[in-house]
N, C-alpha and C positions, 0 to 999 in steps of 0.2 A: 530461399533455403527453408527446409521443413523444420518447424519447431518441435514436431514430435519425432525426432530424428532417430530414434533409436530402436524402433521396432522393425525387425527385418522381415522380408517376404520369404526368405529362404533360410540357409544355414547362417548362423552367426559366424563372424570371422574368427578363425582359429578354433571353430568348434567341431563340427562332425565330418570333417574331410570331404565337404561338397555334398553330403547327403541332406535332403530337406528335413528340418527338424522343427517341431513346435516350441514355442517359449515355455520355460519353466517359470510360473508365477512365484514370486517370493516377496515377502515384506522385510525390508531392512531396518533393524534397530541401530541407528546411527549415533545415538547419544554419547558425546564425548569421543567419538572416533573421527580421525582425520579423513576429510573429503577435500580433494583438490579440484578446483574449478579453473580451467584455462579459458582466458577470454574475459573481456570486460564490457561487452556490448549489450544489445537487446536480449539475446538468448540467456546470457547469464543473469541478467536482470530478472527474468522470469523464473530461472531455476533456483537461484540462491535462497529466496524466502522459504521454500519448502525444505530446503536442507537445514536452514536455521530453526525452522519449526520442529524439525526432528531432532534437534539438539546436536547436530554435527559440529565438529571443529573444523570450520570451513577455511581453507587456504586458497586465496584468489590470486592467480598469476596473470598479470596483464600490464602492458606499458600504460594504458589509460582506462579510466572507468567512466560509466555513466554517473550522472549526479545521484541517482538513486542508490547505486552501489557504493559510492563514496560516502553517502549518508550512513550506510551500515558499517563501513570502516570507522568513521568519526565517532560512531556510537559504541565502538569496541565489540561489535558483534562478530567480526571476522578478522582475519589477517590478510594483509595485501602486500604481495611483492610487486614492485613497480618495474617490471622487465619482461622479456620474453621467456618462455618456458625453458627449463633445464631439467634433464632427466632426474637429478637428485631431489627435485621438488616432490617427487612421488615417494621418497623415503618415509615409511611409516603410515602410508595412506591405505585406506580400505577401498576407496572408490574414487574414480576420476571422471569428471564431466568436461568433455571438450566442447566449448561453446564458441568456436571460431569457424569461419568458413573457407579458410585456407587449407585445401586437401593435403598438401605436402606437410604443412606444420602439424595438422591434425594426425597425419600418419606417424609423425615422429612421436607424438604423445602416445598413440596406440602401441607403438613398438616398445616404448619404455614401460608401458603398463603390462604388456605381455610378458616381458622379461621379468617382471616382479610378481606376476599372477594377480594382478589387480584388475578387477572389472572395469571396463571403459565404455562410457556413454559417448557417442559421437553425434553432434549437432549437424555435421556436414554429409554423413553418409551412414544411414542406419545399417546397411549391409556390412560395413567395416567394423561395427561395434561388437563388443562382447556382452553389452547389457543395453537395455533400452527403457525409456520412461513411457508409462502408459498414459492414456487420457484419465485425469484424475478429477474427482469431485469430492468435496467434504461437506458433511452435514452433521453437525453435533459430533458425537464421538465416532461416527461412521465415515470411513474413507473408502470410496470406491475407485478402483483402478481398472481400466478396460483395455484390452489388447484387441486389435481389430484384424488379426490374420495377415499383418503386413500392409493394411490400409488405414492410415491415420484418420482419415475422414470418417470412416465407418466407426472407429473407436470413439471419436468424438460425438457422433451421432447417438450411439448406444449410451455414452456417458451422460449426454444431455437428457436423454429419455429417463434414465434412472434417477437423475437429479430432479426432474420434474415430478416423477413419482414420489419422491421423498418428500417434497414440498407441497404436494398437491393438496394435503389437508389444510393448509393455510391460504389457498387460492380460492377466490370466490367465483361465483358463475358470472357469465357475460362475456364481453369482449376479451380476448387474450391480452394479458398485461403487456406483451411486448409489441402490440400493434401501434402504429403511429396514429396520432390524433387524426380522426376523419377517415381512417382507413387508408388503403393504397399501399404502394411499394415503399420499402424502407430505403432504398437506394437513393443517393444523392441528398442525404439528410444528415443533420447533426442532432445528437442527443446529449445534453448536459446532465450528467449523472452524478449524484452525490454518493460516495462510497462509504460514508459513516466515519465514525471517530477512530477507527483502528482495527477492531475485530472484524475479520471478513464476513462473519455471519450478520453484521448488523447493516449490510447493504440491503435496500428493499428488494422485494421479490421482482418488482418490475425493473429495477436497475440491473439486477443480476441477469434477467432474461434479455434485455437489450444488449448487455455486454456480450452474452453468449452468441449474439447474431452480428456483432460488429465485423466490419472489414478493416477498420483503422481504429486504434485506441490511442488516445493521447492522454498520458497519465501524469499526475503530479507526484511529488516525493511522498506525501502523506497518505497516499493510496495504499490499502492493505496489499502486501506483496503476494499473498496467497491467491488473491483474485487474478492476478496476472498469469499465475501458474496454470489457471484453468481456461485460458483463451484458447479458442479452437485453432486448428493448424492453418497456417497462411496468413494470419492476422498481422497487420503491420502495427508494430509497438512503437509509438513516439514518445520518448522520455522527456517530458516537459517539467522535470523536477526544478523546483525553486528552493535551492538550499539557502537558508537565511544567511545573508552577509557573505555569500559564496557565488559560485558560477550559477548563471541562470539564463534561460531563453527570455528574450523580451516578450511582453504581452502582444505586441504587434506581430512577432513571428508565430506565436501560437495562434492568433487570429487568423493569419495567412494560411497556416497549415490546415485549420479546420475548413476554411472556405475552399482552398484549392482541392483538397481531397474530396470534399462533397460535390464541387462542381465537376469533378472527374467521374462522379457516378458512384462513389463510395458511401457506405453507411458509417458514419464516424461517431464514435462515442468519446466525449471529453469526460473522463473519469477524474473527480475531484474529491479531495478529502473533506469529510464533513458534508455540509450543504453547499451546492453551488453559489447561493447568493448571501451566505454569511462570510463576508470578508473573502470570498473566493473568486471575485471578479467575473462571475458568470454573467452578470448583466452586461459587461463590455464585450463579452464573446457573443452573446445573443445579438446585440446591436450590430457587431461586425458581419454576423451571418445574415441578418435581416437586410443590411445594406446591400449585400451581394445576392440577394434573393434565394438564399438557402433556408429551407424550412428547419425549425428547430423545436425539439421536444425537451422539456425540462422535467427531470425526475428528482424531487426533493430528497435530501439525505438527512440522516440523524446527525445533528450538529453537536460538535464537542463542547459547545458552550453550556448545553444542558446534560449531555451524555457523560462528560468527564466528572463533574460534580456528583452525578447519580452513581458512577462506578465507584466513587470514593465514599459512598454513604452519605452524601450531602444533597438534600432536596433544595432546589433554588428557591422554592417557596414552601411555607409551612404555616398552618393556621396558628394565629396568635404570635407569630414570630416575623414573618415577612410577607407582605402582600404584593410585593413588586420585586422584579429583578431586571437589571440593566446589563446589556452586553456591549463592551467596547473593545476597540482594538488598541493594543498598547505598543504597537510597532513604531510609533512616533512619540518621542519624549514629551511630556507635558509642557516643557519650557520651550519647545520648538515652535517657530511660527507657522510650521506646517500642520500642526495638530489642529483637528477639528472638533476635539473632545473638550467640553467645559468641565474640567476636573474640579474646580471649585464648587460647581453645582452638585456633582456627583458626591462630593464630601458630605453635603447636607441631607442626602437621602437616608432613609431608615431601612431600606430593603437591601437586597442582595446585589453586589457588584461582581460580574464576571468579566475578566480581562483575558482576551486572546492575544497571543503573539507579544506578550508583555514581559517575558522573563528578562531579557537584556535591560529593559528600562525600569525593572522593578524598583530599585533603589530610588529613583526619581519619582515614580508613581507613588510609592508609599509616603515619602516625605511631603509630597504635594497634598495628598489626601489628609495627612496629619496637620499640615500647616493651614489648612482650611477647615478644620474643627472635627475631623473624624477622630474618634477616641483611639489612643494607642493600644488599648486593651481589646479592640474589636477582633473577633476570631477571624483568622485567615488560613487559607490552605492553598497548596500548590500541587497539582496533579500532573505528573510527567507521563507521557505515552499511554494515556487513559485507555482502558478496555483491552490493552494488549498484554503479552507476557512480561513486557518491560515497565509496566505500570508501577509508579512510585508515588507516595504521598507524604507530604510534609505538612503538619499542622502546627500553627503558631499564632502569633497575634500580629496586627498590622504593625505595631511598633518594632517587632522583632523578626518579621518574616524574611527580610532581606538577608540577615545574618544566618537564619536557619537554612535558607536555600543554599547559600554559599557553603555552609558546613556540610550540607548533605550532597553537594556536588550535582544538583539537578541540572538538566540540559533540556533544551527545546526538542520536541514541541511539549508545551506545558500550558496549563490553564490555571489561572489565579482566581480564587474566590475569596470575597471579602464580606463578612455579615454574620449575624448570630446563627444562621442556618448550619454554619460549619459545625456547631457543636450539638446540634438538636437531636441527632440520632446516635451519636457515638458510633459504635461498631455493631449495633443491633441489627441482626438479621442478614449481615453480608455474608455471601458465599463466594 
């Protein structure tokens, strides 16, 4: 099924009475306006982030959702109706995106949209649509949308050329950044790519270029959704989201997908939030590929352990304040026999302590650090969804941070920072 479904090669459905017509390019300002998305699979997973980024009031209608879409629902970013489409779902809507591959069901949505004079994007049949999505790239405040005269691949090719032009000033001379180590064909390979802490612009240039060449993308929940919106047509998107304390694919299944797709000749990008090796299980995936004889390229990513504090105005080190910082995982409670962290030793450090995946166990973590000598007045901060539009910051002390987080209603993903660096800059220079 074509992901760039909506660009017709001839007349749009219901448009010019069978006469060939060019598309009329238009930018939609959707802030606060209802947009209905029908379907909860891979196509919807790719399209919804851009609608949310535009500020749309998104209603998602589908019996089931991918874990990534469910994460948006759980975070309160969109409304979900857990059933099949009904015509009155379009009441009050300005736009509808049909993200299903059942032509009969899609036609039902199109008919309901036509009756209400609502533009309808069709993922299953671009010639039956009254609107279509172009190939899009974003670079700072610039959004480039390309229509390819009915050829989605041409649109993607032109889009990528424009993107390369926009970022060319930051690219150095020498071997192209998307070339595999040692040269040669990219097919039958895996790239472990760090997508960064949340802002889609914080992926590395090499990571973005590899992503633009992928045949298969296996993406985690914490991957910036707008990166998925820019995938070229025909890419297989595998949602490997791992919702904390919720549904997940096993790591073994993820390893199998990487190996199987690569052995079948595909270039597979394993897109992971942050950095592949910072609590990202990238090492396990590399070992699985190596055991199967699959070549692997590792592209480091900006880790949230440093980026989240930085986005909150907190340097993890600062002269005369902190000469060290320690990054630990808090997904296992300190009192658990499965914990590999020596919390009592961390309590005696003078530097900065950064805790990832520790929000659920924060009460236990804080009490353990206090019990082993860390002062209750030690500054502490918690940063939710760092570098994104949903970023929130709570500043407190180690003795009171648990209550402060509860009162603020913070939710994962969040990074906890403990140390004097929390107060060293205040709000100076933040934009």
